C-alpha positions in Angstrom: -1.5 20.7 -18.4 -3.9 18.0 -17.4 -3.9 16.5 -21.0 -0.1 16.8 -21.2 0.4 14.9 -17.9 -2.1 12.2 -19.0 -0.1 11.9 -22.4 3.2 11.3 -20.6 1.6 8.7 -18.4 2.2 10.8 -15.2 -1.6 10.8 -14.7 -4.3 8.5 -15.7 -8.1 8.7 -15.3 -9.8 6.2 -13.0 -12.8 5.9 -10.8 -13.3 4.6 -7.3 -14.8 1.2 -6.9 -17.5 2.8 -4.6 -18.4 6.4 -3.6 -17.6 6.3 0.1 -17.6 10.2 0.8 -21.0 11.8 0.6 -20.1 15.4 1.0 -19.6 18.2 -1.7 -20.1 17.9 -5.5 -20.0 14.7 -7.6 -16.4 15.2 -8.8 -15.1 15.9 -5.3 -16.8 13.0 -3.9 -15.2 10.7 -6.4 -11.8 12.2 -5.9 -12.0 11.9 -2.1 -13.5 8.4 -2.4 -10.7 7.3 -4.8 -7.9 8.8 -2.5 -9.4 7.1 0.5 -9.6 3.9 -1.3 -6.0 3.8 -2.7 -4.5 5.9 -0.1 -3.5 8.3 -3.0 -2.8 12.1 -2.7 -5.8 14.1 -4.1 -6.0 17.1 -6.4 -8.9 19.5 -5.6 -10.0 22.9 -6.5 -12.0 24.0 -3.5 -10.8 24.7 0.0 -13.5 22.8 2.0 -12.9 19.4 0.5 -9.1 20.0 0.5 -9.2 20.6 4.2 -11.6 17.6 4.6 -9.1 15.4 2.8 -6.2 16.4 5.0 -8.0 16.7 8.5 -10.7 14.1 8.2 -9.4 11.5 5.9 -5.7 11.9 6.6 -4.9 12.2 2.8 -2.1 14.4 1.2 -4.0 17.0 -0.7 -2.9 19.7 -3.2 -5.2 22.2 -4.9 -5.0 22.9 -8.5 -3.8 26.6 -7.8 -1.1 25.2 -5.7 0.0 22.7 -8.5 0.1 25.7 -11.0 2.5 27.7 -8.5 4.7 24.6 -8.3 4.8 24.1 -12.1 5.8 27.7 -12.6 8.5 27.5 -9.8 9.9 24.3 -11.4 10.0 25.9 -14.8 7.5 23.5 -16.4 4.9 26.2 -17.1 5.4 29.9 -18.1 3.9 32.5 -15.7 1.4 33.8 -18.4 0.1 30.3 -19.1 -0.4 29.6 -15.4 -2.2 33.0 -14.8 -4.5 32.1 -17.8 -5.2 28.8 -16.3 -5.9 30.2 -13.0 -8.5 32.6 -14.8 -10.1 29.6 -16.5 -10.6 27.6 -13.4 -11.6 30.7 -11.4 -15.4 30.0 -11.4 -15.1 26.4 -9.9 -12.2 27.1 -7.5 -12.3 28.6 -4.0 -11.6 32.4 -3.9 -9.0 32.2 -1.1 -6.9 29.4 -3.2 -7.1 31.7 -6.2 -5.8 34.8 -4.5 -3.0 33.1 -2.9 -1.9 31.4 -6.1 -2.3 34.5 -8.1 -0.1 36.4 -5.8 2.5 33.7 -5.7 2.7 33.2 -9.4 2.8 37.0 -9.9 6.1 37.2 -8.0 8.0 35.1 -10.6 9.6 37.0 -13.5 
């Protein structure tokens, strides 16, 4: 899905001018720093940086599992593909986010 969104121009890969957030892993630090720098919404896999983005940085934040639920709901992504994507990101995604998204996606026909 990421590659498809990049191909349409809906997403583009960019880096922050400077890392200003020094918590979490390198990917989360870069995403949070870029969101803070440009006041952009952020897309994160883990509940802790997700919460930090919203509560400490005042950013709009969405998790990858939430995005998959929205994509299924909108009809952009079949349920089976979304569940397969959730399985692939499971090792790098917070368990609570995974459980909620899996339950939500499972409710769709």
